[in-house]
LORO-793695 format. One record per residue (C-alpha): residue number from 1; residue in three letters; x, y, z. Coordinates in pm, whole numbers. Example, Ala and Ser with C-alpha at 12.3 -4.5 7.8 and 13.67 -1.06 7.14 Angstrom:
<atoms>
+-----+------+--------+--------+--------+
:  nr : rest :   east :  north :     up :
+-----+------+--------+--------+--------+
:   1 :  ala :   1230 :   -450 :    780 :
:   2 :  ser :   1367 :   -106 :    714 :
+-----+------+--------+--------+--------+
</atoms>
This chain:
<atoms>
+-----+------+--------+--------+--------+
:  nr : rest :   east :  north :     up :
+-----+------+--------+--------+--------+
:   1 :  unk :    570 :   -208 :  -1267 :
:   2 :  unk :    685 :   -455 :  -1515 :
:   3 :  unk :    886 :   -776 :  -1545 :
:   4 :  unk :   1184 :   -546 :  -1571 :
:   5 :  unk :   1141 :   -402 :  -1224 :
:   6 :  unk :   1339 :   -551 :   -919 :
:   7 :  unk :   1183 :   -445 :   -576 :
:   8 :  unk :   1358 :   -438 :   -260 :
:   9 :  unk :   1101 :   -530 :     -4 :
:  10 :  unk :   1259 :   -472 :    345 :
:  11 :  unk :    909 :   -487 :    514 :
:  12 :  unk :    785 :   -819 :    671 :
:  13 :  unk :    577 :  -1067 :    471 :
:  14 :  unk :    314 :  -1159 :    768 :
:  15 :  unk :    219 :   -788 :    732 :
:  16 :  unk :    -35 :   -700 :    427 :
:  17 :  unk :    223 :   -449 :    309 :
:  18 :  unk :    468 :   -733 :    231 :
:  19 :  unk :    218 :  -1005 :    177 :
:  20 :  unk :    -20 :   -784 :    -88 :
:  21 :  unk :    160 :   -511 :   -200 :
:  22 :  unk :    508 :   -694 :   -225 :
:  23 :  unk :    466 :  -1083 :   -294 :
:  24 :  unk :    117 :  -1041 :   -461 :
:  25 :  unk :    167 :   -736 :   -700 :
:  26 :  unk :    500 :   -845 :   -795 :
:  27 :  unk :    364 :  -1189 :   -907 :
:  28 :  unk :    120 :  -1008 :  -1135 :
:  29 :  unk :    371 :   -774 :  -1285 :
:  30 :  unk :    638 :  -1057 :  -1308 :
:  31 :  unk :    906 :   -821 :  -1124 :
:  32 :  unk :   1166 :   -945 :   -909 :
:  33 :  unk :   1183 :   -943 :   -536 :
:  34 :  unk :   1483 :   -900 :   -333 :
:  35 :  unk :   1427 :   -969 :     61 :
:  36 :  unk :   1735 :   -810 :    228 :
:  37 :  unk :   1716 :   -980 :    559 :
:  38 :  unk :   1498 :  -1196 :    787 :
:  39 :  unk :   1428 :   -859 :    985 :
:  40 :  unk :   1452 :   -504 :    897 :
:  41 :  unk :   1830 :   -415 :    846 :
:  42 :  unk :   1895 :    -94 :    698 :
:  43 :  unk :   2287 :   -165 :    599 :
:  44 :  unk :   2157 :   -502 :    433 :
:  45 :  unk :   1864 :   -271 :    256 :
:  46 :  unk :   2114 :    -45 :    104 :
:  47 :  unk :   2365 :   -316 :     11 :
:  48 :  unk :   2095 :   -522 :   -184 :
:  49 :  unk :   1975 :   -183 :   -369 :
:  50 :  unk :   2337 :   -138 :   -517 :
:  51 :  unk :   2402 :   -533 :   -572 :
:  52 :  unk :   2096 :   -598 :   -737 :
:  53 :  unk :   2027 :   -274 :   -897 :
:  54 :  unk :   1693 :   -239 :   -746 :
:  55 :  unk :   1464 :     -5 :   -957 :
:  56 :  unk :   1207 :     28 :   -643 :
:  57 :  unk :   1219 :     31 :   -281 :
:  58 :  unk :    937 :     -6 :    -19 :
:  59 :  unk :    910 :     68 :    349 :
:  60 :  unk :    728 :    235 :    632 :
:  61 :  unk :    839 :    576 :    720 :
:  62 :  unk :   1099 :    482 :    993 :
:  63 :  unk :   1260 :    247 :    768 :
:  64 :  unk :   1334 :    512 :    507 :
:  65 :  unk :   1468 :    728 :    811 :
:  66 :  unk :   1683 :    487 :    913 :
:  67 :  unk :   1823 :    416 :    561 :
:  68 :  unk :   1914 :    756 :    531 :
:  69 :  unk :   2093 :    774 :    879 :
:  70 :  unk :   2295 :    490 :    790 :
:  71 :  unk :   2677 :    555 :    747 :
:  72 :  unk :   2633 :    340 :    404 :
:  73 :  unk :   2365 :    570 :    261 :
:  74 :  unk :   2602 :    834 :    105 :
:  75 :  unk :   2822 :    559 :    -55 :
:  76 :  unk :   2548 :    347 :   -193 :
:  77 :  unk :   2484 :    373 :   -553 :
:  78 :  unk :   2087 :    434 :   -553 :
:  79 :  unk :   2074 :    569 :   -919 :
:  80 :  unk :   1867 :    263 :  -1071 :
:  81 :  unk :   1592 :    349 :   -833 :
:  82 :  unk :   1271 :    462 :  -1012 :
:  83 :  unk :   1017 :    469 :   -760 :
:  84 :  unk :    914 :    400 :   -367 :
:  85 :  unk :    619 :    302 :   -216 :
:  86 :  unk :    570 :    440 :    150 :
:  87 :  unk :    278 :    344 :    402 :
:  88 :  unk :    200 :    188 :    722 :
:  89 :  unk :    202 :    477 :    949 :
:  90 :  unk :    156 :    877 :    995 :
:  91 :  unk :    339 :   1063 :    703 :
:  92 :  unk :    410 :   1411 :    792 :
:  93 :  unk :    459 :   1640 :    473 :
:  94 :  unk :    790 :   1750 :    576 :
:  95 :  unk :    939 :   1400 :    612 :
:  96 :  unk :    812 :   1293 :    260 :
:  97 :  unk :    963 :   1581 :    113 :
:  98 :  unk :   1311 :   1482 :    278 :
:  99 :  unk :   1289 :   1135 :    166 :
: 100 :  unk :   1190 :   1224 :   -189 :
: 101 :  unk :   1477 :   1442 :   -211 :
: 102 :  unk :   1748 :   1245 :    -32 :
: 103 :  unk :   1707 :    918 :   -192 :
: 104 :  unk :   1618 :   1063 :   -460 :
: 105 :  unk :   1279 :    898 :   -565 :
: 106 :  unk :   1164 :   1024 :   -877 :
: 107 :  unk :    792 :    859 :   -804 :
: 108 :  unk :    703 :    823 :   -446 :
: 109 :  unk :    375 :    664 :   -420 :
: 110 :  unk :    197 :    745 :    -65 :
: 111 :  unk :    -71 :    525 :     25 :
: 112 :  unk :   -314 :    446 :    297 :
: 113 :  unk :   -527 :    128 :    416 :
: 114 :  unk :   -495 :   -132 :    661 :
: 115 :  unk :   -488 :   -549 :    662 :
: 116 :  unk :   -861 :   -566 :    744 :
: 117 :  unk :   -907 :   -407 :    381 :
: 118 :  unk :   -682 :   -650 :    221 :
: 119 :  unk :   -404 :   -373 :    249 :
: 120 :  unk :   -424 :    -46 :     67 :
: 121 :  unk :   -778 :    133 :     -3 :
: 122 :  unk :   -598 :    473 :   -135 :
: 123 :  unk :   -305 :    541 :   -350 :
: 124 :  unk :   -140 :    797 :   -574 :
: 125 :  unk :   -117 :    792 :   -957 :
: 126 :  unk :    192 :    856 :  -1129 :
: 127 :  unk :     34 :   1175 :  -1289 :
: 128 :  unk :    -35 :   1326 :   -950 :
: 129 :  unk :    149 :   1652 :   -871 :
: 130 :  unk :    433 :   1663 :   -634 :
: 131 :  unk :    233 :   1859 :   -368 :
: 132 :  unk :    -50 :   1588 :   -367 :
: 133 :  unk :    205 :   1337 :   -311 :
: 134 :  unk :    358 :   1480 :      5 :
: 135 :  unk :      9 :   1592 :    157 :
: 136 :  unk :   -227 :   1324 :     62 :
: 137 :  unk :   -254 :    977 :     51 :
: 138 :  unk :   -414 :    958 :   -299 :
: 139 :  unk :   -763 :    854 :   -421 :
: 140 :  unk :  -1001 :    557 :   -347 :
: 141 :  unk :   -931 :    225 :   -531 :
: 142 :  unk :  -1191 :     94 :   -742 :
: 143 :  unk :  -1482 :    -84 :   -558 :
: 144 :  unk :  -1418 :     81 :   -256 :
: 145 :  unk :  -1655 :    333 :   -103 :
: 146 :  unk :  -1540 :    547 :    196 :
: 147 :  unk :  -1722 :    808 :    420 :
: 148 :  unk :  -1575 :   1048 :    687 :
: 149 :  unk :  -1776 :   1042 :    994 :
: 150 :  unk :  -1818 :   1159 :   1354 :
: 151 :  unk :  -1592 :    918 :   1533 :
: 152 :  unk :  -1768 :    588 :   1624 :
: 153 :  unk :  -2085 :    682 :   1490 :
: 154 :  unk :  -2249 :    698 :   1103 :
: 155 :  unk :  -2307 :   1063 :   1069 :
: 156 :  unk :  -2101 :   1177 :    779 :
: 157 :  unk :  -1915 :   1514 :    836 :
: 158 :  unk :  -1935 :   1809 :    589 :
: 159 :  unk :  -1666 :   1759 :    314 :
: 160 :  unk :  -1345 :   1880 :    404 :
: 161 :  unk :  -1378 :   1839 :    789 :
: 162 :  unk :  -1185 :   1613 :    981 :
: 163 :  unk :  -1366 :   1267 :   1131 :
: 164 :  unk :  -1306 :    897 :   1120 :
: 165 :  unk :  -1251 :    741 :    783 :
: 166 :  unk :  -1481 :    425 :    733 :
: 167 :  unk :  -1465 :    207 :    424 :
: 168 :  unk :  -1676 :    -74 :    247 :
: 169 :  unk :  -1573 :   -279 :    -24 :
: 170 :  unk :  -1459 :   -606 :   -182 :
: 171 :  unk :  -1141 :   -596 :     19 :
: 172 :  unk :  -1313 :   -576 :    351 :
: 173 :  unk :  -1261 :   -860 :    597 :
: 174 :  unk :  -1524 :  -1075 :    702 :
: 175 :  unk :  -1445 :  -1098 :   1092 :
: 176 :  unk :  -1149 :  -1091 :   1337 :
: 177 :  unk :  -1087 :  -1490 :   1396 :
: 178 :  unk :  -1214 :  -1599 :   1728 :
: 179 :  unk :  -1309 :  -1248 :   1821 :
: 180 :  unk :  -1675 :  -1158 :   1804 :
: 181 :  unk :  -1661 :   -873 :   2039 :
: 182 :  unk :  -1372 :   -680 :   1836 :
: 183 :  unk :  -1546 :   -785 :   1529 :
: 184 :  unk :  -1881 :   -602 :   1621 :
: 185 :  unk :  -1683 :   -286 :   1745 :
: 186 :  unk :  -1517 :   -265 :   1410 :
: 187 :  unk :  -1754 :   -370 :   1146 :
: 188 :  unk :  -2086 :   -183 :   1176 :
: 189 :  unk :  -2426 :    -91 :    977 :
: 190 :  unk :  -2515 :    273 :    972 :
: 191 :  unk :  -2879 :    341 :   1001 :
: 192 :  unk :  -2806 :    685 :    888 :
: 193 :  unk :  -2748 :    540 :    553 :
: 194 :  unk :  -3134 :    539 :    480 :
: 195 :  unk :  -3311 :    863 :    382 :
: 196 :  unk :  -3633 :    948 :    528 :
: 197 :  unk :  -3830 :    716 :    273 :
: 198 :  unk :  -3586 :    421 :    399 :
: 199 :  unk :  -3402 :    450 :     53 :
: 200 :  unk :  -3033 :    357 :     77 :
: 201 :  unk :  -3030 :    -31 :    145 :
: 202 :  unk :  -2850 :   -261 :    -95 :
: 203 :  unk :  -3026 :   -474 :   -322 :
: 204 :  unk :  -3100 :   -762 :    -86 :
: 205 :  unk :  -3255 :   -508 :    135 :
: 206 :  unk :  -2936 :   -518 :    406 :
: 207 :  unk :  -2749 :   -218 :    527 :
: 208 :  unk :  -2391 :   -202 :    398 :
: 209 :  unk :  -2122 :   -308 :    632 :
: 210 :  unk :  -1859 :    -36 :    734 :
: 211 :  unk :  -1497 :    -90 :    854 :
: 212 :  unk :  -1429 :    172 :   1139 :
: 213 :  unk :  -1061 :    213 :   1067 :
: 214 :  unk :   -993 :    424 :   1373 :
: 215 :  unk :   -799 :    670 :   1157 :
: 216 :  unk :   -896 :   1042 :   1127 :
: 217 :  unk :   -860 :   1218 :    835 :
: 218 :  unk :  -1055 :   1438 :    565 :
: 219 :  unk :  -1124 :   1462 :    172 :
: 220 :  unk :   -977 :   1755 :     16 :
: 221 :  unk :  -1168 :   1928 :   -262 :
: 222 :  unk :  -1043 :   1711 :   -544 :
: 223 :  unk :  -1134 :   1388 :   -338 :
: 224 :  unk :   -798 :   1308 :   -222 :
: 225 :  unk :   -754 :   1154 :    147 :
: 226 :  unk :   -577 :   1356 :    377 :
: 227 :  unk :   -469 :   1133 :    700 :
: 228 :  unk :   -414 :   1335 :   1026 :
: 229 :  unk :   -353 :   1051 :   1241 :
: 230 :  unk :   -490 :    780 :   1471 :
: 231 :  unk :   -812 :    908 :   1688 :
: 232 :  unk :   -684 :    737 :   1999 :
: 233 :  unk :   -355 :    934 :   1954 :
: 234 :  unk :   -530 :   1286 :   1955 :
: 235 :  unk :   -416 :   1505 :   2232 :
: 236 :  unk :   -698 :   1707 :   2402 :
: 237 :  unk :   -538 :   1981 :   2610 :
: 238 :  unk :   -757 :   2230 :   2810 :
: 239 :  unk :  -1053 :   2119 :   2556 :
: 240 :  unk :   -826 :   2189 :   2258 :
: 241 :  unk :   -784 :   1899 :   2007 :
: 242 :  unk :   -440 :   1872 :   1909 :
: 243 :  unk :   -329 :   1616 :   1625 :
: 244 :  unk :     36 :   1469 :   1698 :
: 245 :  unk :    113 :   1466 :   1306 :
: 246 :  unk :     68 :   1835 :   1274 :
: 247 :  unk :    329 :   1910 :   1578 :
: 248 :  unk :    556 :   1627 :   1430 :
: 249 :  unk :    555 :   1793 :   1087 :
: 250 :  unk :    644 :   2120 :   1212 :
: 251 :  unk :    943 :   1969 :   1434 :
: 252 :  unk :   1096 :   1774 :   1168 :
: 253 :  unk :   1147 :   2086 :    995 :
: 254 :  unk :   1415 :   2170 :   1226 :
: 255 :  unk :   1744 :   2103 :   1060 :
: 256 :  unk :   1887 :   1884 :   1359 :
: 257 :  unk :   1573 :   1655 :   1399 :
: 258 :  unk :   1566 :   1310 :   1209 :
: 259 :  unk :   1225 :   1203 :   1371 :
: 260 :  unk :    953 :   1334 :   1630 :
: 261 :  unk :    683 :   1137 :   1817 :
: 262 :  unk :    450 :   1349 :   1997 :
: 263 :  unk :    207 :   1174 :   2262 :
: 264 :  unk :    -33 :   1306 :   2519 :
: 265 :  unk :    108 :   1334 :   2909 :
: 266 :  unk :   -127 :   1321 :   3171 :
: 267 :  unk :   -188 :   1650 :   3329 :
: 268 :  unk :   -386 :   1739 :   3652 :
: 269 :  unk :   -462 :   2125 :   3529 :
: 270 :  unk :   -518 :   2068 :   3149 :
: 271 :  unk :   -599 :   1678 :   3139 :
: 272 :  unk :   -329 :   1623 :   2897 :
: 273 :  unk :     -3 :   1819 :   2798 :
: 274 :  unk :    202 :   1768 :   2481 :
: 275 :  unk :    527 :   1560 :   2508 :
: 276 :  unk :    768 :   1487 :   2248 :
: 277 :  unk :   1037 :   1214 :   2187 :
: 278 :  unk :   1327 :   1335 :   1945 :
: 279 :  unk :   1585 :   1160 :   1753 :
: 280 :  unk :   1887 :   1391 :   1673 :
: 281 :  unk :   1990 :   1377 :   1323 :
: 282 :  unk :   2359 :   1227 :   1284 :
: 283 :  unk :   2605 :   1487 :   1303 :
: 284 :  unk :   2399 :   1791 :   1451 :
: 285 :  unk :   2429 :   1944 :   1758 :
: 286 :  unk :   2176 :   1871 :   1997 :
: 287 :  unk :   1927 :   2218 :   2017 :
: 288 :  unk :   1771 :   2328 :   2369 :
: 289 :  unk :   1440 :   2192 :   2479 :
: 290 :  unk :   1321 :   2584 :   2456 :
: 291 :  unk :   1469 :   2601 :   2112 :
: 292 :  unk :   1228 :   2358 :   2014 :
: 293 :  unk :    946 :   2500 :   2174 :
: 294 :  unk :   1022 :   2842 :   1991 :
: 295 :  unk :   1054 :   2665 :   1678 :
: 296 :  unk :    718 :   2508 :   1694 :
: 297 :  unk :    558 :   2844 :   1809 :
: 298 :  unk :    706 :   3029 :   1515 :
: 299 :  unk :    447 :   2832 :   1277 :
: 300 :  unk :    182 :   2698 :   1539 :
: 301 :  unk :    -28 :   2807 :   1818 :
: 302 :  unk :    154 :   2861 :   2125 :
: 303 :  unk :    -31 :   2563 :   2308 :
: 304 :  unk :     73 :   2330 :   2042 :
: 305 :  unk :    457 :   2365 :   2174 :
: 306 :  unk :    547 :   2033 :   2390 :
: 307 :  unk :    569 :   2079 :   2738 :
: 308 :  unk :    828 :   1775 :   2768 :
: 309 :  unk :   1097 :   1708 :   2555 :
: 310 :  unk :   1300 :   1395 :   2556 :
: 311 :  unk :   1585 :   1289 :   2352 :
: 312 :  unk :   1656 :    914 :   2233 :
: 313 :  unk :   1983 :    806 :   2432 :
: 314 :  unk :   2020 :   1126 :   2628 :
: 315 :  unk :   1843 :   1015 :   2953 :
: 316 :  unk :   2095 :    998 :   3256 :
: 317 :  unk :   1876 :    749 :   3452 :
: 318 :  unk :   1882 :    504 :   3134 :
: 319 :  unk :   1487 :    531 :   3127 :
: 320 :  unk :   1511 :    679 :   2764 :
: 321 :  unk :   1590 :    423 :   2526 :
: 322 :  unk :   1849 :    463 :   2243 :
: 323 :  unk :   1631 :    358 :   1968 :
: 324 :  unk :   1275 :    379 :   1924 :
: 325 :  unk :   1049 :     94 :   2025 :
: 326 :  unk :    895 :    -74 :   1722 :
: 327 :  unk :    621 :   -284 :   1643 :
: 328 :  unk :    701 :   -619 :   1454 :
: 329 :  unk :    582 :   -434 :   1133 :
: 330 :  unk :    844 :   -185 :   1190 :
: 331 :  unk :    658 :    103 :   1268 :
: 332 :  unk :    713 :    311 :   1607 :
: 333 :  unk :    494 :    218 :   1888 :
: 334 :  unk :    324 :    494 :   2059 :
: 335 :  unk :    187 :    271 :   2303 :
: 336 :  unk :    555 :    177 :   2421 :
: 337 :  unk :    644 :    543 :   2425 :
: 338 :  unk :    345 :    609 :   2672 :
: 339 :  unk :    484 :    323 :   2883 :
: 340 :  unk :    825 :    503 :   2906 :
: 341 :  unk :    644 :    816 :   2980 :
: 342 :  unk :    500 :    653 :   3288 :
: 343 :  unk :    838 :    561 :   3442 :
: 344 :  unk :    969 :    922 :   3339 :
: 345 :  unk :    703 :   1086 :   3542 :
+-----+------+--------+--------+--------+
</atoms>
């Protein structure tokens, strides 16, 4: 990023993505910032890209999808864009490939982090391969340290296995203001850091404090972080752990699907069943529910095919929304989807 860059920043400024990655980074680089609208607006974002000849575009995954679905997308001159940054939610590899080729984005930087860590903790480098860009969230920033542990513990899992990502370092928050209980749940010291001789403490004799992120992931052989989803979103069907992002990544490979969100649905027999909300790609014919299940089973285990299939805007009783319920920062809200399911069942 240089003083010659013009950054299109449609993400909210109260969020660490907009405040740190947007405002602070551009202040350091001297680049211009374009704020398209008070709240996210795909049409205004595209207009700004063309009008101000933006060289970069930032956003969470659903923002990029909404922009690509816009009537103005094909008519907008996007040739000045050199790079993009995407973060803030789970990023299935198939979706990243679609975004990279559609805009197109010569350099797409995938990142991972959280506000409690002062924004990003991992990021791609411009020299990383396309495969790393679409399948990982990059490597750890300097002055951070991370572990992959058994959820809610300090026990490290073998390299390459999934677990909860915990992080410590200079960007770590001190507390949740006025919320002592939540702080104690999230910021923890691990006695497992000490070896049998008691070695492993910091210079002052204390134990390191770790931020428990609640995100599930693993480290690939080269030390790149692979984010597999939120631990609380994991679906347990008949004793089998199913990561929603794996199923979502398969479903959006279907030519008719723009976005997919998989959630767990209570079930008397299996404990949970898979349900999926689907957004039809503009101009596509809606496939049957069975066709979606068959498509999943072509590549994944049979039990990973969703029992329940709901289409945005296609509920006869009005219980299925026309648009995705979103958080204030623009991410699709799975808690809202779970509440919708309660009404559907």
